[in-house]
C-alpha positions as CSV (number, residue, x, y, z in Angstrom):
1,M,20.5,2.2,-6.0
2,T,18.9,2.3,-9.3
3,T,15.1,1.8,-9.5
4,N,13.0,1.3,-12.6
5,S,9.7,3.1,-13.5
6,L,7.5,0.2,-12.4
7,A,9.0,0.1,-9.0
8,Q,8.5,3.8,-8.6
9,E,5.0,4.1,-10.2
10,K,3.2,1.1,-8.5
11,T,2.8,2.1,-4.9
12,I,0.8,0.8,-1.9
13,F,0.3,3.2,1.0
14,G,2.9,5.4,-0.5
15,H,5.6,2.7,-0.8
16,P,6.7,0.7,-3.8
17,A,4.7,-2.5,-4.3
18,G,7.9,-4.4,-4.3
19,L,8.4,-3.6,-0.7
20,Y,5.4,-5.7,0.2
21,I,6.6,-8.6,-1.9
22,L,9.9,-8.6,0.0
23,F,7.9,-8.1,3.2
24,F,6.1,-11.4,2.8
25,V,9.1,-13.3,1.5
26,E,11.1,-12.2,4.5
27,M,8.1,-12.9,6.8
28,W,8.0,-16.6,5.7
29,E,11.7,-17.0,5.7
30,R,11.9,-15.7,9.3
31,F,8.9,-17.9,10.2
32,S,11.0,-20.9,9.2
33,Y,14.3,-19.7,10.7
34,Y,12.9,-18.5,14.0
35,G,10.5,-21.4,14.3
36,M,13.5,-23.8,13.9
37,R,15.6,-21.7,16.2
38,A,12.9,-21.7,18.9
39,I,13.2,-25.5,19.3
40,L,16.9,-26.0,18.3
41,T,18.6,-25.6,21.7
42,L,15.7,-27.4,23.5
43,F,16.0,-30.3,21.1
44,L,19.7,-30.6,21.6
45,A,19.4,-30.5,25.4
46,A,16.4,-32.8,25.6
47,P,17.2,-36.3,27.1
48,I,17.6,-39.3,24.8
49,I,14.4,-41.4,25.0
50,M,14.3,-44.1,22.4
51,D,11.3,-44.1,20.0
52,D,9.9,-41.0,21.8
53,P,9.0,-38.0,19.6
54,Q,10.3,-35.7,22.4
55,S,13.7,-37.5,22.5
56,G,16.6,-35.1,21.9
57,Y,20.4,-35.5,21.7
58,G,20.9,-35.2,25.5
59,W,23.7,-32.5,25.3
60,T,24.7,-30.5,28.3
61,N,23.8,-26.8,28.6
62,A,27.5,-25.9,27.9
63,E,27.6,-28.1,24.7
64,T,24.3,-26.8,23.5
65,L,25.1,-23.1,24.0
66,S,28.6,-23.5,22.4
67,F,27.0,-25.2,19.3
68,Y,24.2,-22.6,19.2
69,G,26.7,-19.8,19.2
70,T,28.8,-21.3,16.5
71,Y,25.9,-22.3,14.3
72,T,24.2,-18.9,14.4
73,M,27.5,-17.2,13.8
74,F,28.1,-19.2,10.6
75,V,24.5,-18.5,9.5
76,Y,25.3,-14.8,9.4
77,L,29.0,-15.0,8.5
78,M,27.9,-16.6,5.2
79,S,26.3,-13.3,4.4
80,I,29.7,-12.0,3.3
81,P,30.3,-14.5,0.5
82,G,26.6,-14.3,-0.3
83,G,26.8,-10.5,-0.7
84,W,30.1,-10.7,-2.5
85,I,28.8,-13.2,-5.1
86,A,25.7,-11.1,-5.7
87,D,27.8,-7.9,-6.2
88,K,30.4,-9.6,-8.5
89,F,28.5,-12.2,-10.5
90,I,24.8,-12.7,-10.2
91,G,23.0,-9.7,-8.6
92,Q,20.9,-9.6,-5.5
93,K,17.7,-10.8,-7.2
94,K,19.1,-14.2,-8.3
95,A,21.0,-14.6,-5.0
96,V,17.7,-14.3,-3.1
97,M,16.2,-16.9,-5.4
98,L,19.1,-19.3,-4.9
99,G,19.1,-18.7,-1.1
100,G,15.4,-19.5,-0.9
101,L,15.7,-22.8,-2.8
102,L,18.6,-23.9,-0.5
103,L,16.5,-22.9,2.6
104,C,13.5,-25.0,1.3
105,F,15.7,-28.0,1.0
106,G,17.4,-27.4,4.3
107,H,14.3,-26.9,6.4
108,G,12.6,-29.8,4.6
109,I,15.5,-32.2,5.4
110,L,15.3,-31.3,9.2
111,A,11.9,-33.0,9.2
112,V,13.6,-36.3,8.8
113,D,14.4,-38.0,12.1
114,A,18.0,-38.9,11.5
115,E,21.3,-37.4,12.6
116,W,22.7,-37.1,9.0
117,A,19.5,-35.2,8.0
118,F,19.8,-32.9,11.0
119,F,23.3,-31.7,10.3
120,T,22.8,-31.7,6.5
121,G,19.7,-29.5,6.9
122,L,21.6,-27.0,9.2
123,I,24.4,-26.7,6.6
124,L,21.9,-25.9,3.8
125,I,20.2,-23.4,6.0
126,V,23.6,-21.7,6.7
127,V,24.3,-21.3,3.0
128,G,20.8,-20.4,2.1
129,V,20.6,-17.6,4.7
130,G,24.0,-16.4,3.5
131,F,22.6,-15.8,0.0
132,L,19.1,-14.5,1.0
133,K,19.6,-12.4,4.0
134,P,22.0,-9.6,2.9
135,N,20.6,-9.4,-0.6
136,I,16.9,-9.1,0.2
137,S,17.7,-6.3,2.7
138,T,19.8,-4.5,0.0
139,M,16.9,-4.8,-2.4
140,V,14.6,-3.0,0.0
141,G,17.0,-0.1,-0.1
142,G,17.1,-0.3,-3.9
143,L,13.4,0.4,-4.0
144,Y,14.0,4.0,-3.0
145,K,15.8,6.9,-4.7
146,K,18.5,8.9,-2.9
147,G,16.8,11.6,-0.9
148,D,13.6,9.7,-0.4
149,N,12.6,10.3,3.2
150,K,10.4,7.2,3.2
151,R,13.4,4.8,3.2
152,D,13.7,4.5,7.0
153,T,9.9,3.9,7.3
154,G,10.2,1.3,4.5
155,F,12.7,-0.6,6.6
156,Y,10.4,-0.4,9.6
157,I,7.6,-1.9,7.5
158,F,10.1,-4.6,6.3
159,Y,11.2,-5.2,9.8
160,M,7.6,-5.8,10.9
161,G,7.5,-8.6,8.3
162,I,10.6,-10.1,9.8
163,N,9.0,-10.2,13.2
164,I,5.5,-11.2,12.2
165,G,7.2,-14.3,10.8
166,A,9.3,-14.7,13.9
167,F,6.3,-14.4,16.1
168,L,4.2,-16.9,14.2
169,G,7.1,-19.3,13.7
170,A,8.1,-19.5,17.3
171,L,4.5,-19.7,18.5
172,T,3.3,-22.4,16.0
173,V,6.5,-24.4,15.6
174,G,7.0,-24.4,19.4
175,A,3.5,-25.6,20.0
176,V,3.6,-28.3,17.3
177,A,6.9,-29.6,18.5
178,A,5.7,-29.7,22.1
179,K,2.6,-31.7,21.2
180,Y,3.7,-33.9,18.3
181,G,7.5,-34.0,18.4
182,W,10.5,-32.1,17.4
183,H,10.6,-33.2,13.7
184,Y,7.0,-32.2,13.1
185,G,8.1,-28.7,14.3
186,F,11.0,-28.7,12.0
187,G,8.7,-29.8,9.1
188,L,6.3,-27.0,9.8
189,A,9.2,-24.5,9.5
190,G,10.0,-26.0,6.1
191,I,6.4,-25.5,4.9
192,G,6.7,-21.8,5.8
193,M,9.9,-21.4,3.7
194,A,8.2,-23.0,0.7
195,I,5.4,-20.5,0.9
196,G,7.9,-17.7,1.0
197,Q,9.6,-19.0,-2.1
198,L,6.4,-19.1,-4.0
199,V,5.6,-15.5,-3.0
200,Y,9.0,-14.4,-4.3
201,I,8.5,-16.1,-7.7
202,Y,5.0,-14.6,-8.0
203,G,6.3,-11.1,-7.0
204,L,9.3,-10.8,-9.4
205,K,7.2,-8.7,-11.7
206,Y,7.1,-6.0,-9.0
207,L,10.8,-6.1,-8.6
208,E,11.9,-5.3,-12.2
209,G,15.1,-3.2,-12.2
210,V,15.8,-3.8,-8.5
211,G,18.6,-6.1,-7.4
212,E,19.9,-6.7,-10.9
213,F,23.6,-7.4,-11.5
214,I,25.2,-4.0,-12.0
215,G,28.0,-5.6,-14.1
216,S,25.6,-6.5,-16.9
217,E,25.6,-4.7,-20.2
218,K,22.1,-3.2,-19.5
219,S,22.9,-1.8,-16.1
220,P,23.2,2.0,-15.9
221,D,25.7,1.5,-13.0
222,K,28.1,-0.7,-14.9
223,D,30.9,1.8,-15.0
224,L,30.9,1.9,-11.1
225,M,32.2,-1.8,-11.1
226,N,35.7,-0.7,-11.9
227,K,35.7,2.9,-10.6
228,P,37.9,3.3,-7.5
229,L,36.3,4.5,-4.2
230,T,36.5,8.2,-3.5
231,S,37.8,9.6,-0.2
232,V,34.3,10.3,0.9
233,E,33.2,6.7,0.2
234,K,36.2,5.4,2.1
235,D,35.3,7.5,5.1
236,R,31.8,6.1,5.0
237,M,33.1,2.6,4.7
238,L,35.2,3.2,7.8
239,V,32.1,4.5,9.8
240,M,30.2,1.4,8.7
241,F,32.9,-0.9,10.0
242,L,33.1,1.0,13.3
243,S,29.3,0.7,13.6
244,F,29.7,-3.0,13.4
245,L,31.3,-3.0,16.8
246,I,27.9,-1.7,18.2
247,I,26.2,-4.5,16.3
248,I,28.5,-7.2,17.7
249,V,27.9,-5.9,21.3
250,F,24.1,-5.5,20.7
251,W,23.5,-9.0,19.3
252,G,26.0,-10.6,21.7
253,A,23.6,-9.5,24.5
254,F,20.3,-9.8,22.6
255,E,20.8,-13.3,21.3
256,Q,20.9,-14.7,24.8
257,A,17.2,-15.0,24.0
258,G,17.8,-18.1,21.8
259,G,20.5,-19.6,24.1
260,L,20.9,-18.9,27.8
261,M,17.4,-17.3,28.3
262,S,15.7,-20.2,26.4
263,L,17.4,-22.8,28.6
264,Y,16.7,-20.6,31.7
265,T,13.0,-20.5,30.7
266,E,12.9,-24.3,30.3
267,Q,14.7,-25.1,33.5
268,K,14.2,-22.3,36.0
269,T,11.0,-20.4,35.1
270,D,7.6,-21.2,36.6
271,R,5.5,-21.6,33.4
272,M,2.3,-23.0,35.0
273,L,-0.9,-21.1,34.4
274,S,-4.1,-21.1,36.5
275,F,-6.1,-21.9,33.4
276,S,-5.7,-24.2,30.4
277,L,-4.8,-23.1,26.9
278,P,-5.9,-24.9,23.7
279,F,-3.4,-27.5,22.5
280,I,-0.8,-26.8,25.3
281,G,-2.7,-27.1,28.6
282,N,-1.6,-25.4,31.8
283,E,2.1,-25.3,31.2
284,V,3.4,-22.8,28.6
285,P,6.1,-24.5,26.4
286,A,9.5,-22.8,26.8
287,A,9.8,-22.3,23.0
288,I,6.7,-20.2,22.8
289,F,8.5,-17.5,24.9
290,Q,10.6,-16.9,21.8
291,S,7.6,-15.3,20.2
292,I,7.2,-12.6,22.8
293,N,9.9,-10.3,21.3
294,A,8.3,-10.6,17.8
295,F,4.9,-9.9,19.3
296,F,6.1,-6.7,20.9
297,I,7.8,-5.6,17.7
298,I,4.5,-6.0,15.8
299,I,2.8,-3.7,18.5
300,F,5.6,-1.1,18.9
301,A,7.3,-0.9,15.5
302,T,5.1,1.9,14.1
303,I,5.1,3.7,17.5
304,V,8.9,3.8,17.7
305,A,9.1,4.8,14.0
306,K,6.7,7.7,14.6
307,F,8.6,8.7,17.7
308,W,11.9,9.1,15.9
309,S,10.1,10.9,13.0
310,D,8.6,13.4,15.4
311,W,11.9,13.7,17.3
312,A,13.7,14.6,14.1
313,K,11.1,17.2,13.1
314,K,11.8,18.9,16.4
315,G,15.4,19.4,15.3
316,K,16.8,17.0,17.9
317,E,19.6,14.5,17.4
318,S,18.3,11.6,15.3
319,S,21.2,10.1,13.4
320,S,21.4,6.3,12.9
321,L,24.4,6.0,15.2
322,F,22.5,7.9,18.0
323,K,19.5,5.6,17.7
324,M,21.7,2.5,17.7
325,A,23.5,3.7,20.9
326,I,20.1,4.5,22.6
327,G,18.8,1.1,21.5
328,L,21.8,-0.6,23.1
329,I,21.2,1.1,26.4
330,I,17.5,0.4,26.5
331,M,18.1,-3.3,25.6
332,A,20.7,-3.5,28.4
333,F,18.1,-2.5,31.0
334,G,16.1,-5.5,30.1
335,F,18.7,-7.7,31.6
336,F,18.2,-6.1,35.0
337,F,14.8,-7.9,35.0
338,M,16.6,-11.2,34.4
339,T,18.9,-10.3,37.3
340,K,15.8,-10.0,39.5
341,A,14.4,-13.3,38.1
342,S,17.6,-15.1,39.0
343,T,17.3,-13.9,42.7
344,E,14.0,-15.8,43.0
345,V,15.5,-19.2,42.0
346,I,16.3,-21.5,44.9
347,M,18.6,-24.5,44.3
348,E,19.3,-27.6,46.4
349,G,22.4,-29.1,44.8
350,D,21.5,-29.5,41.1
351,E,17.8,-29.5,41.8
352,V,15.6,-26.4,41.3
353,V,13.2,-26.2,44.2
354,Q,11.8,-22.7,43.5
355,K,11.5,-21.1,40.1
356,S,11.2,-17.5,39.0
357,A,8.0,-15.8,37.8
358,M,7.3,-15.4,34.1
359,I,6.7,-11.7,34.4
360,W,10.4,-11.0,34.6
361,L,11.0,-12.7,31.3
362,V,8.1,-10.7,29.7
363,L,9.5,-7.4,31.0
364,A,13.0,-8.3,29.8
365,Y,11.7,-9.1,26.3
366,L,9.8,-5.8,26.3
367,F,13.0,-3.7,26.9
368,H,14.9,-5.9,24.4
369,T,12.2,-5.2,21.8
370,I,12.3,-1.4,22.3
371,G,16.1,-1.5,22.1
372,E,16.0,-3.6,19.0
373,L,13.5,-1.3,17.2
374,C,15.8,1.7,17.9
375,A,18.9,-0.2,16.6
376,S,18.2,-2.9,14.0
377,P,15.9,-1.5,11.3
378,V,17.8,1.8,11.5
379,A,21.1,-0.1,11.0
380,L,19.8,-1.8,7.9
381,S,18.7,1.5,6.4
382,F,22.1,3.1,7.5
383,I,24.0,0.5,5.4
384,T,22.0,1.2,2.3
385,K,22.6,4.9,2.7
386,L,26.4,4.7,3.1
387,A,27.5,1.7,1.1
388,P,29.0,2.4,-2.4
389,V,26.8,0.8,-5.1
390,K,29.4,-1.7,-6.2
391,Y,29.7,-3.0,-2.6
392,A,26.1,-2.7,-1.6
393,A,25.3,-6.4,-0.9
394,F,28.8,-7.0,0.4
395,M,28.5,-4.4,3.1
396,M,25.1,-5.7,4.0
397,G,26.7,-9.1,4.2
398,A,29.4,-7.6,6.5
399,Y,26.7,-6.2,8.7
400,F,25.1,-9.6,9.1
401,A,28.5,-11.1,9.6
402,A,28.9,-8.7,12.5
403,T,25.5,-10.0,13.7
404,G,26.9,-13.5,13.4
405,L,29.9,-12.7,15.5
406,G,27.5,-11.2,18.1
407,N,25.7,-14.6,18.1
408,K,29.0,-16.4,18.8
409,V,29.7,-13.9,21.6
410,A,26.2,-14.7,22.9
411,G,27.1,-18.4,23.0
412,F,30.4,-17.7,24.8
413,V,28.8,-15.4,27.4
414,G,25.9,-17.8,27.9
415,Q,28.4,-20.6,28.8
416,L,29.8,-18.4,31.6
417,S,26.6,-19.1,33.5
418,E,27.7,-22.7,34.1
419,G,30.4,-21.4,36.4
420,A,29.5,-17.9,37.4
421,G,25.7,-18.3,37.6
422,E,22.9,-16.5,35.8
423,F,22.8,-13.5,38.3
424,Q,26.4,-12.5,37.5
425,V,26.0,-13.0,33.8
426,F,22.8,-11.1,33.4
427,T,24.1,-8.2,35.6
428,G,27.4,-8.1,33.8
429,I,25.7,-7.9,30.4
430,A,23.4,-5.0,31.6
431,I,26.3,-3.0,32.9
432,F,28.7,-3.5,30.0
433,C,26.1,-2.7,27.3
434,T,25.0,0.4,29.2
435,L,28.6,1.7,29.4
436,F,29.3,0.8,25.8
437,G,26.2,2.7,24.6
438,I,27.3,5.8,26.6
439,L,30.8,5.6,25.0
440,V,29.2,5.6,21.5
441,L,27.2,8.7,22.4
442,L,30.4,10.5,23.5
443,L,32.1,9.6,20.1
444,L,29.0,10.6,18.1
445,K,30.3,13.9,16.6
446,P,33.5,12.6,15.0
447,L,31.7,9.6,13.7
448,K,29.0,11.7,12.1
449,R,31.6,13.9,10.4
450,L,32.9,10.8,8.6
451,T,29.5,10.1,7.0
452,H,29.8,13.4,5.0
453,G,26.1,14.2,5.3
454,A,24.9,10.9,3.8
455,E,21.9,10.8,6.1
456,E,21.1,14.4,5.5
457,M,20.8,13.6,1.8
458,D,18.3,10.9,2.6
459,S,16.1,12.8,5.0
């Protein structure tokens, strides 16, 4: 990636000032998206009660999980055309601007209590995320020169912005929706996105030379648009596509949080407290549990980043693929706590007579968080290291598309609980992800050879 002198000279805590602009933009975008996501499945599954702000669409769990998986898949699949359009026509900076505007309209329309508004809003969010998500992540990589060992740390900082937004979004949108109604919650998510768009407009002066269209006459990388890929670049592309298999498996398990685990929290978890909380009383709304993962990320992001930095200084294996495999295995162990939770539930017919304790959910989210921190920010940095300049945003889009496929897998796997039961599904996820992570570790050496030292040049 090419960076300009301003992006390099203006630094805060050793990182380009533009990183913090993108940090806050992504924070507010994720506030809106995860706030909306926290109540989406709950809204769809809520019973129909005319003229009641807590009335939903009355869908079954199977219908809700199928829709959730398909919707979140398309949210991320749109990153491929969003990245391709940026690479070929408008550049990443303009694509982020366009995506942000579409998201403002999309989240804003969701505040309207009408079926047409609900589905129109979701469509606009799908397209908006497709433009914003891959391109803002690629711009983070563009802030750093090749060989800058601060790149991975920069992505950890950026990732904290994602999760501060996710934490605040799930917490506040979930609480507002529980007290005032679903569409007030959706409206609050829209306000968050509008703030993020204003931050981006203000911060463009700190992003000069980053995310520009490389096909323009002024671009120093213009010649790369028509230059064929070298054999080394082709090998690196192959490794990236193979790494997407890890991503699909990881998110196929992890995204149970917004589907099966969310419904399980609502229907089979004892959420009563012995004391009363402001605004919500003695019963914790199910949507608020969506904030636990983000809360843990805020706490542990710098700790995990430092651990891997110290690990590498000791000369131990610390490649991105190694971290991603370890992250998958750690995340898998979180599902064993959900297995334990499911053994506490007692059913009489279709009625739940005994629910499981909240502690198992919290422990599951803790392991999911540590696994995510080992895999996800590292994967973002990995793509910016290996992707050829002319396909930078497209490959980031392909990464998010793999995330989208993982979301669809999550919906499909979650549906299996309708027949097999939660115990079998949670246990199956834990075992499969553990074995898959071990397989990646066994294939690590040949995969690393295909990167041709790309990570060594950036460390």
